[in-house]
N, C-alpha and C positions, 0 to 999 in steps of 0.2 A: 448493502440494503438501502434503498431510497424510499422512505415512506411517503405516501400521498395523502394530502389533506383535501384537495379539491377534485371532485368527480370530473372526469373528462379532460380538463385542461392539463392536469399533472401527467396523466397517462399519455396524452398526445404529445405534449411538449418534451417531457423528460424521455419518454419512450422513443421519440424520433431521434433525439440526440444520442441515446445509447445504441440505437440501431446503426447510426453512422459510426459510432465507436466500434461496434462489433464488425462492421464492414472493413474498417481500417485494420483491425486486428487480423481479420481473415486474410486481407491482402498482404500484410506484413508476414504472416505465417506462410503464405503461399510462396513468397520470394525466398524465405529462409529455409523452409523445410521441403519444398517441392509440393506441387499441387496434390499428388496422391495422398501424402500424409495429412494434409489439411482436410481433405474430403473424408478421411477416416477419423477425423477429430483427435488425432494424436498430435501432441506438441502445441496445442493452443488452448486458451481458456474456454470454458463453456459459453454458449450464447446467453444473453440476458433472458429473463422470464418474468412475467407479471404474476403477482400474488394477490389473492383476494383478501378481504378483511378477515375472513375465517382462517385462511392460511397464515396471515400475519399473527393472529392471536395464538394459533397453535405453535408457531415458531418462537415468538417473543411474548411469553405469558405476562411478564412484568410491565409491558408497555401500556400506556394509557390509550386503550383501544377506541375510546369515544372520539379521539382526535383524528384518527386515520381511517381511510376507506380502503386501503390496500397498500401495495408496495411494488417496487421493481427490484429484482435481485440481479446484480451484475458482478462480473469477476474482473479483477485488475491486478496489476503489479506483479506479474510473473516475470522475474528477472533472474539472471545469474548473479547472485549476491556477491560472490568473490570478484567478479569482473566489475561490478558496480563500485565496490570499495576501492579497487585498484584505480579505476578511472577517476573517482573523487579525490583520492590521495595524490595522483599525478597532477590533476588540475589545481589542487590547493598548493602543491609545491611550486608549480609554474607561476603562481600568483604571489609567491613569497612566504607561504606558510611553512612551518617546521613540521615535518611528518615523522611520527614515531611508529614503526611497525613492530609487531610482536611484543606489545606492551599490555599490561593489565592494570586497571585502576584498582588500587587497594585501599584508598581512603579519599574522601572528599574534604577539601579545606573550606570551611565556612566562616563567614563574618556576618555580624548584625549591622545592617545599614538601614537607616530610616525606620528603625523598629522592626525590620523584617530580616530573617536569616536568609542569606544567599550563598550559593556555591561560588567561590572565587578562584578555585584551583583544584588540582588533584595530585595525589602522590601515585606515581607509577612504578611498576616492577618491570624491569627489562627481562623479557622471556627469551631473548636471543641466545643467552648463555645457558649452557647445560647446568642442571641442578647438581650440587655436590653429592 
């Protein structure tokens, strides 16, 4: 959700950028899924849509409505999360990071530095081995 504060300018400027974004998403889906599935709206995020002040108020009751004249709703970040994690782990390992798979954080290690508590490490449980 992208709220608008300025009449006309926000809708035109942000709306044109998101329209380009929708177009790129449509093109990528067409290559990946075949044109027929894209035209039937399967396998891709919905297109953006504009929302009036009344629609914004109805959707987000706790928002300070005197500041906003409407909004633009758009959809993003539809990914294969398993593939994303695998890609990130491989990239990190290729750059020298130590990668631990099938682990679980069971405790955060904290220290107070400069009067502020900070997480400085974690205790991990290795989930690769079968439980007794």
